[in-house]
C-alpha positions as CSV (number, residue, x, y, z in Angstrom):
1,M,0.0,-0.1,0.0
2,T,1.4,3.5,-1.1
3,D,0.9,6.0,1.7
4,T,0.5,8.9,-0.6
5,L,-2.5,7.0,-2.3
6,I,-4.6,7.0,0.8
7,R,-7.8,8.8,0.5
8,T,-10.5,8.7,3.2
9,R,-13.6,10.8,3.1
10,F,-15.9,12.3,5.6
11,A,-19.6,12.6,4.0
12,P,-22.1,14.0,6.4
13,S,-25.6,15.0,5.5
14,P,-26.6,18.6,6.1
15,T,-29.8,17.7,7.7
16,G,-29.4,18.8,11.4
17,M,-27.2,19.6,14.2
18,F,-23.5,17.8,14.1
19,H,-23.9,14.4,16.0
20,V,-21.1,13.0,18.2
21,G,-21.4,10.0,16.0
22,N,-20.4,12.2,13.0
23,A,-17.6,13.6,14.9
24,R,-16.2,10.3,15.8
25,S,-16.3,9.3,12.1
26,L,-14.7,12.4,11.1
27,L,-11.8,11.8,13.5
28,L,-11.2,8.2,12.4
29,N,-11.0,9.3,8.7
30,W,-8.7,12.3,9.5
31,V,-6.4,10.1,11.8
32,V,-6.0,7.4,9.1
33,A,-5.3,9.9,6.4
34,R,-2.9,11.7,8.7
35,Q,-1.3,8.6,9.6
36,F,-0.4,7.4,6.1
37,G,0.2,10.9,4.8
38,G,-2.9,10.8,2.7
39,T,-5.8,13.0,2.2
40,M,-9.3,13.2,3.7
41,V,-11.9,14.4,1.4
42,L,-15.0,16.3,2.9
43,R,-18.3,15.6,0.7
44,V,-21.5,17.2,1.9
45,E,-24.3,14.5,0.8
46,D,-27.2,17.1,0.1
47,T,-29.2,15.1,-2.3
48,D,-32.1,15.1,0.1
49,A,-33.3,18.5,-0.9
50,A,-36.3,18.3,1.5
51,R,-34.1,18.0,4.6
52,S,-30.8,19.7,3.6
53,R,-30.2,23.2,4.6
54,P,-27.4,25.6,3.9
55,E,-27.1,26.6,7.6
56,W,-26.6,23.0,8.4
57,T,-23.7,22.8,6.0
58,E,-22.2,25.9,7.7
59,G,-22.7,24.1,11.2
60,I,-20.7,21.1,9.9
61,L,-17.8,23.3,8.8
62,S,-18.0,25.3,12.0
63,A,-18.1,22.1,14.2
64,M,-15.1,20.6,12.3
65,A,-13.1,23.8,12.7
66,W,-13.8,23.6,16.5
67,L,-12.4,20.2,16.5
68,G,-9.3,21.4,14.8
69,V,-10.1,20.0,11.4
70,D,-10.3,23.1,9.3
71,A,-10.2,23.9,5.6
72,S,-6.4,23.2,5.6
73,Q,-7.0,19.7,6.9
74,Y,-9.1,18.2,4.0
75,E,-9.8,18.5,0.4
76,G,-13.3,20.2,-0.6
77,P,-15.9,20.6,0.6
78,Y,-17.6,19.0,-2.4
79,S,-21.3,18.7,-2.8
80,Q,-22.9,15.4,-3.7
81,T,-25.5,17.3,-6.0
82,D,-22.5,18.6,-8.3
83,Y,-22.1,15.2,-9.4
84,A,-25.6,14.5,-10.5
85,D,-24.7,14.0,-14.1
86,K,-22.2,11.4,-13.3
87,H,-24.9,9.5,-11.2
88,T,-27.1,9.5,-14.1
89,E,-24.4,8.3,-16.5
90,A,-23.5,5.5,-14.1
91,A,-27.2,4.3,-13.9
92,Q,-27.5,4.3,-17.7
93,R,-24.3,2.4,-18.0
94,L,-25.5,-0.3,-15.9
95,L,-28.8,-0.4,-17.6
96,K,-27.0,-0.7,-21.1
97,E,-24.8,-3.4,-19.8
98,G,-27.9,-5.6,-18.5
99,L,-27.0,-5.0,-14.9
100,A,-30.1,-2.8,-14.3
101,Y,-33.8,-2.9,-15.4
102,Y,-36.8,-0.7,-15.1
103,C,-39.6,-1.8,-12.7
104,D,-43.1,-0.5,-12.4
105,C,-44.0,-2.6,-9.5
106,T,-45.6,-0.6,-6.6
107,R,-45.0,-1.6,-3.0
108,E,-48.7,-2.9,-2.6
109,Q,-48.2,-5.1,-5.7
110,V,-45.0,-6.6,-4.2
111,Q,-46.5,-7.3,-1.0
112,A,-49.6,-8.8,-2.7
113,R,-47.3,-11.5,-4.4
114,R,-45.7,-12.3,-1.2
115,D,-46.7,-14.6,1.5
116,N,-44.2,-12.9,3.7
117,P,-44.0,-9.2,3.0
118,N,-40.8,-9.0,4.8
119,L,-39.1,-10.9,1.8
120,G,-39.0,-7.7,-0.2
121,Y,-38.8,-7.5,-4.0
122,D,-39.4,-10.5,-5.8
123,G,-37.7,-9.8,-9.3
124,F,-41.0,-9.8,-11.1
125,C,-39.8,-7.1,-13.8
126,R,-36.3,-8.8,-14.3
127,D,-37.2,-10.1,-17.8
128,R,-40.1,-7.7,-18.9
129,A,-37.6,-5.4,-20.8
130,L,-39.5,-2.2,-19.8
131,E,-38.3,1.1,-20.9
132,A,-38.1,4.3,-18.9
133,G,-41.3,5.9,-18.1
134,P,-43.5,7.5,-15.4
135,G,-43.6,5.4,-12.2
136,R,-40.6,3.0,-13.5
137,A,-37.7,3.0,-11.2
138,L,-34.3,1.4,-12.1
139,R,-33.3,-1.6,-10.2
140,F,-29.9,-3.3,-9.8
141,R,-29.8,-6.8,-10.9
142,V,-28.2,-8.7,-7.9
143,P,-26.2,-11.7,-9.2
144,E,-27.2,-15.1,-8.2
145,G,-24.7,-17.5,-6.7
146,E,-22.0,-17.0,-4.1
147,P,-22.7,-14.4,-1.2
148,T,-20.9,-11.2,-1.3
149,V,-18.1,-11.0,1.3
150,V,-17.3,-7.8,2.8
151,D,-13.7,-7.6,4.5
152,D,-14.1,-5.1,7.2
153,R,-11.0,-3.8,9.0
154,I,-13.0,-3.6,12.2
155,R,-15.6,-6.3,11.8
156,G,-13.7,-9.0,9.9
157,R,-15.2,-11.2,7.2
158,V,-19.0,-10.5,6.9
159,E,-20.9,-12.6,4.4
160,F,-24.2,-11.5,2.8
161,P,-26.2,-14.1,1.0
162,H,-27.5,-12.9,-2.3
163,E,-31.1,-14.2,-1.8
164,A,-31.4,-12.0,1.2
165,L,-30.4,-9.0,-1.0
166,E,-33.4,-7.9,-3.3
167,D,-32.9,-6.2,-6.5
168,F,-32.6,-2.9,-5.0
169,V,-33.6,0.5,-6.7
170,I,-30.7,2.8,-7.7
171,A,-32.7,5.6,-9.5
172,R,-36.1,6.9,-9.3
173,A,-38.6,7.3,-12.1
174,D,-37.4,11.0,-12.8
175,G,-33.8,9.5,-13.2
176,T,-32.2,10.8,-10.2
177,A,-30.1,8.5,-8.4
178,L,-30.7,7.0,-5.0
179,F,-28.0,7.4,-2.3
180,V,-26.6,3.9,-2.6
181,L,-25.6,4.6,-6.1
182,A,-24.7,8.4,-5.8
183,N,-22.5,7.2,-2.9
184,V,-20.5,4.8,-4.8
185,V,-20.2,7.1,-7.9
186,D,-18.8,9.8,-5.8
187,D,-16.3,7.7,-4.1
188,V,-15.2,6.2,-7.3
189,E,-14.9,9.7,-8.9
190,M,-12.8,11.1,-5.9
191,G,-10.5,8.0,-5.7
192,I,-11.6,7.0,-2.2
193,T,-9.6,4.3,-1.0
194,H,-10.9,3.9,2.6
195,V,-14.5,4.0,3.7
196,I,-14.6,4.7,7.3
197,R,-18.0,5.0,8.8
198,G,-20.7,4.1,11.5
199,E,-21.9,0.4,12.0
200,E,-25.4,1.6,10.9
201,H,-24.0,1.6,7.3
202,L,-23.0,-2.0,7.3
203,S,-26.2,-3.2,5.9
204,N,-25.7,-0.9,2.7
205,T,-22.2,-2.3,2.1
206,P,-23.0,-5.4,0.1
207,K,-25.0,-3.4,-2.4
208,Q,-22.4,-0.8,-2.5
209,Q,-19.7,-3.5,-3.1
210,L,-21.8,-4.9,-5.8
211,L,-22.0,-1.5,-7.5
212,W,-18.2,-0.9,-7.2
213,E,-17.6,-4.2,-9.0
214,A,-20.4,-3.7,-11.5
215,L,-18.9,-0.3,-12.5
216,G,-15.6,-2.0,-13.0
217,H,-13.7,-1.0,-9.8
218,A,-12.1,-2.9,-6.8
219,P,-14.0,-2.0,-3.7
220,P,-12.2,0.3,-1.1
221,V,-11.2,-0.8,2.5
222,W,-14.2,-0.9,4.5
223,A,-14.3,-0.2,8.1
224,H,-17.5,0.2,10.3
225,A,-17.0,1.7,13.6
226,P,-19.1,0.6,16.5
227,V,-22.4,2.2,17.2
228,L,-22.6,4.7,20.1
229,V,-24.9,3.7,22.9
230,N,-26.3,5.3,26.1
231,E,-26.1,4.1,29.7
232,K,-29.0,2.0,28.8
233,R,-27.2,0.4,25.8
234,Q,-29.6,2.2,23.6
235,K,-28.3,3.7,20.3
236,L,-27.7,7.3,20.8
237,S,-30.8,9.2,19.7
238,K,-31.0,13.1,19.0
239,R,-34.7,12.8,20.2
240,R,-33.5,11.3,23.6
241,D,-29.8,12.0,24.3
242,K,-27.5,14.8,24.2
243,V,-25.7,14.2,21.0
244,A,-25.2,17.7,19.3
245,M,-21.4,18.7,19.3
246,E,-22.8,22.4,19.3
247,S,-24.4,21.8,22.7
248,Y,-21.1,20.4,24.2
249,R,-19.1,23.4,22.5
250,D,-21.4,26.0,24.0
251,E,-21.4,24.4,27.4
252,G,-17.7,24.7,27.6
253,Y,-16.0,21.5,26.6
254,L,-12.5,21.8,25.3
255,P,-12.0,20.4,21.8
256,E,-9.0,18.7,22.8
257,A,-10.8,16.7,25.5
258,M,-13.8,16.0,23.0
259,I,-11.3,14.6,20.6
260,N,-9.3,12.6,23.1
261,Y,-12.7,11.0,24.4
262,L,-14.2,10.2,21.0
263,M,-11.1,8.6,19.9
264,L,-11.4,6.1,22.8
265,L,-14.8,4.9,21.9
266,G,-14.0,1.4,20.7
267,W,-10.2,1.8,20.8
268,A,-7.5,2.2,23.4
269,P,-3.9,3.2,23.1
270,G,-2.6,0.7,25.4
271,E,-0.5,0.9,28.6
272,D,-3.9,2.2,30.5
273,R,-3.5,5.5,29.1
274,E,-6.4,7.4,28.6
275,I,-5.5,11.2,28.6
276,M,-3.5,11.7,25.4
277,P,-3.3,14.5,22.9
278,I,-4.2,13.5,19.3
279,E,-0.8,13.9,18.0
280,E,0.3,11.0,20.2
281,M,-2.6,8.9,19.3
282,I,-2.1,9.1,15.4
283,P,1.0,6.8,15.2
284,L,-0.6,4.5,17.6
285,F,-4.1,4.1,16.1
286,S,-5.0,0.9,14.0
287,L,-8.7,0.2,12.5
288,S,-7.9,-3.4,13.2
289,D,-7.6,-2.6,16.9
290,V,-11.1,-1.0,17.1
291,N,-13.6,-3.1,19.1
292,S,-16.7,-4.2,17.1
293,S,-19.0,-4.0,20.3
294,P,-21.2,-1.0,20.9
295,A,-19.2,2.0,22.5
296,F,-20.9,3.6,25.5
297,F,-21.1,7.4,25.2
298,D,-20.5,8.1,28.8
299,E,-21.1,11.9,29.5
300,K,-19.9,11.7,33.0
301,K,-16.6,10.4,31.8
302,L,-16.4,13.1,29.1
303,R,-17.1,15.6,31.7
304,A,-14.2,14.0,33.8
305,F,-11.8,14.2,30.9
306,N,-12.9,17.9,30.3
307,G,-12.0,18.7,33.9
308,D,-8.6,17.2,33.6
309,Y,-7.8,19.2,30.3
310,I,-9.1,22.4,32.1
311,R,-6.8,21.8,34.9
312,A,-3.9,21.3,32.8
313,L,-4.2,24.7,31.3
314,A,-2.0,27.5,32.0
315,V,-3.9,30.1,34.2
316,E,-3.6,32.7,31.5
317,E,-5.1,30.2,28.9
318,F,-7.9,29.4,31.3
319,I,-8.7,33.0,31.7
320,A,-9.0,33.4,27.9
321,C,-11.2,30.4,27.6
322,C,-13.5,31.6,30.2
323,A,-13.8,35.1,28.6
324,P,-16.9,34.4,26.3
325,Y,-18.9,33.2,29.3
326,L,-18.0,36.4,31.2
327,E,-19.3,38.7,28.8
328,E,-22.4,40.7,29.8
329,E,-24.6,39.1,27.1
330,R,-24.0,35.6,28.7
331,A,-23.4,36.7,32.4
332,P,-25.9,37.7,35.0
333,W,-24.0,41.0,35.9
334,R,-23.7,44.3,34.4
335,G,-20.6,44.8,32.2
336,E,-19.3,47.7,34.2
337,D,-19.6,45.5,37.6
338,F,-17.0,42.9,36.2
339,D,-13.6,43.5,37.4
340,A,-11.0,41.5,35.4
341,E,-8.3,41.9,37.8
342,V,-10.5,40.4,40.7
343,F,-11.4,37.5,38.2
344,A,-7.7,37.0,37.6
345,Q,-7.1,36.5,41.3
346,I,-9.8,34.1,41.6
347,A,-9.2,32.2,38.5
348,P,-6.7,29.7,39.8
349,L,-9.0,28.6,42.6
350,A,-12.0,28.3,39.9
351,Q,-9.8,26.4,37.6
352,S,-9.4,23.5,40.0
353,R,-13.1,23.1,40.6
354,V,-15.0,23.4,37.1
355,A,-15.5,20.6,34.9
356,V,-16.9,22.8,32.0
357,L,-16.2,26.3,31.3
358,S,-19.8,27.5,31.6
359,E,-19.7,26.6,35.3
360,I,-17.3,29.6,35.8
361,V,-20.2,31.9,36.0
362,P,-22.1,30.3,39.0
363,N,-18.6,29.9,40.7
364,V,-17.7,33.6,40.5
365,D,-21.0,35.5,40.1
366,F,-21.2,36.5,43.8
367,L,-18.1,38.8,43.3
368,F,-19.7,40.8,40.6
369,L,-23.4,41.1,41.7
370,D,-24.8,43.6,44.0
371,A,-26.2,40.7,46.1
372,P,-25.9,36.8,46.0
373,V,-28.5,34.7,44.2
374,F,-29.8,32.5,46.8
375,D,-30.2,28.6,46.1
376,E,-33.2,28.0,48.3
377,K,-32.2,24.3,49.1
378,S,-28.7,25.5,50.1
379,W,-30.4,28.4,52.2
380,D,-32.8,25.9,54.1
381,K,-29.9,23.6,54.7
382,A,-27.5,26.2,56.0
383,M,-29.8,28.5,58.0
384,K,-31.3,25.8,60.5
385,P,-32.7,27.1,63.8
386,G,-30.1,27.2,66.4
387,I,-27.3,27.6,64.0
388,G,-28.0,30.1,61.2
389,A,-28.9,33.4,63.1
390,E,-26.5,32.6,65.9
391,M,-23.6,32.0,63.5
392,L,-24.4,35.0,61.4
393,T,-24.7,37.4,64.5
394,S,-21.4,36.2,65.8
395,A,-19.5,36.4,62.4
396,I,-20.7,39.9,62.0
397,A,-19.2,40.9,65.2
398,S,-16.0,39.2,64.6
399,F,-15.7,40.5,61.1
400,S,-16.4,44.0,62.3
401,D,-13.2,44.1,64.5
402,A,-10.9,46.5,62.7
403,S,-7.9,44.8,64.1
404,L,-8.7,41.6,62.2
405,T,-6.5,41.6,59.1
406,W,-8.8,40.9,56.1
407,E,-7.0,38.0,54.6
408,A,-7.8,34.3,54.2
409,E,-6.0,32.8,57.0
410,P,-6.9,35.3,59.7
411,L,-10.6,35.2,58.6
412,K,-10.4,31.4,58.8
413,G,-9.0,31.8,62.3
414,A,-11.8,34.1,63.3
415,L,-14.7,31.9,62.1
416,E,-12.9,28.8,63.8
417,Q,-13.2,30.7,67.1
418,V,-16.7,31.6,66.5
419,G,-17.8,28.0,65.5
420,A,-16.0,26.7,68.5
421,A,-18.1,29.2,70.8
422,H,-21.2,27.6,69.5
423,G,-19.7,24.0,69.6
424,L,-19.3,23.7,65.9
425,K,-16.5,22.5,63.9
426,L,-15.3,24.8,60.9
427,G,-17.1,22.9,58.3
428,K,-20.7,23.5,59.9
429,A,-19.7,27.1,61.3
430,Q,-18.9,28.3,57.8
431,A,-22.0,27.1,56.0
432,P,-24.4,30.0,57.0
433,V,-21.6,32.5,56.2
434,R,-21.1,31.0,52.7
435,V,-24.8,30.9,51.8
436,A,-25.1,34.3,53.0
437,V,-22.1,35.7,50.9
438,T,-22.3,33.6,47.8
439,G,-25.8,32.1,47.9
440,R,-24.8,28.6,47.8
441,T,-23.4,25.7,50.3
442,V,-20.7,24.8,47.7
443,G,-18.2,26.7,45.7
444,L,-14.9,28.2,45.8
445,P,-12.6,28.3,49.0
446,L,-14.5,30.5,51.3
447,F,-12.0,32.6,53.1
448,E,-10.1,33.6,49.5
449,S,-13.4,34.5,48.4
450,L,-14.2,36.7,51.4
451,E,-10.8,38.4,51.0
452,L,-11.5,39.1,47.5
453,L,-15.0,40.3,48.1
454,G,-13.7,42.8,51.0
455,R,-14.8,43.5,54.5
456,E,-17.6,46.1,53.8
457,R,-19.5,43.8,51.0
458,T,-19.2,40.9,53.1
459,L,-20.7,42.5,56.3
460,V,-23.6,44.1,54.1
461,R,-24.6,40.4,52.9
462,L,-24.2,38.8,56.3
463,R,-26.5,41.6,57.8
464,A,-28.8,41.2,54.8
465,A,-29.1,37.3,55.3
466,L,-29.6,37.9,59.1
467,E,-32.3,40.3,58.5
468,R,-33.9,38.0,56.0
469,L,-33.7,35.0,58.6
470,N,-35.2,36.9,61.2
471,S,-38.2,38.2,59.0
């Protein structure tokens, strides 16, 4: 195999959001092309005019660019509709060579001739020599005899008996090609050597392999990656599961983390390594090492991966990544109330605690709002009778002492003393103070937060919380 001749293709349909399954297929094609110094072709399969939209195509390109596969990383994009003449030419060639024939059977007629309607088309029009006309589709004549054998790099040898393959339609009555033919013609025209895609396309493969051979070409290398499933081992569904790449991007997942995780769905680099940049994966990857069993798309694990990648960022990089979420249009505070210097001071503490970038806002909003936004469950938990009012009253008295240095360690010591006076350890003693100041029972380290918030603003919030509690 000559490395420079490797040509893979990523061929999404512009019919919706960019599915995580599409992203996995994209990466597999891109990695194989990169591994062998070849080329990945981007082809937008837009023949379904009723469902295809220009904005979906733009969404595909945008999601690909976010994953680091921009226009410099592929050839194209090409549109399947641009090859319509080639599709028609191939269909007519198959007809002329006796490898296809016209059929005017309706579905109802086919089923009426079958005791078992699941058996499919019965070849009724094979020898009727019909010509083109209204209501007459073009069917491929599936040869009799030995089964079609698909040698799949992931799934091994798969046999498809021809008696189970009906003479399938390759062109509509109006002459337009169906996907099964258009897909093959496009791959032939573009010199595709490797077809790497999801398992759901495996059932189409014997038909496509027959068409490759009928058009006089050796089939490509086939590789069908395992289907992605949810925690119930159900195939991922856009109606039920979170599958849109745009959602993960907007929530604040890093592309490096997403790439890393998607590459591990059905494959492992060995040595029990999981966190690994794509550049290290490329030389290790092999299609034959991909597991054929369904791959669990575990959002919790992806989230953990993302947290690891966030913590690995330099603080300056983390601040830059957070910037879009801190803008007035997306944040709950007024633009003039945001203090970049204060955020830079709290950023290292936040970086160690967020798993996705969008979590930065609820972690730091208390610093830039006039008053905290209370989580009512947190309030009820922290402000229990016999603890809430007593701790707030004592904390106000302690924090009002001008001799108390307003820094994290002295503040911690002061609150420890207050808690001890009430028979409480620091963990329980600080809960009412935390909720009064930040609105929540969990968040960034309390005393560093108080230091940045300042004495005056802290006392205002403690008094307001006490007033609310007493009322």
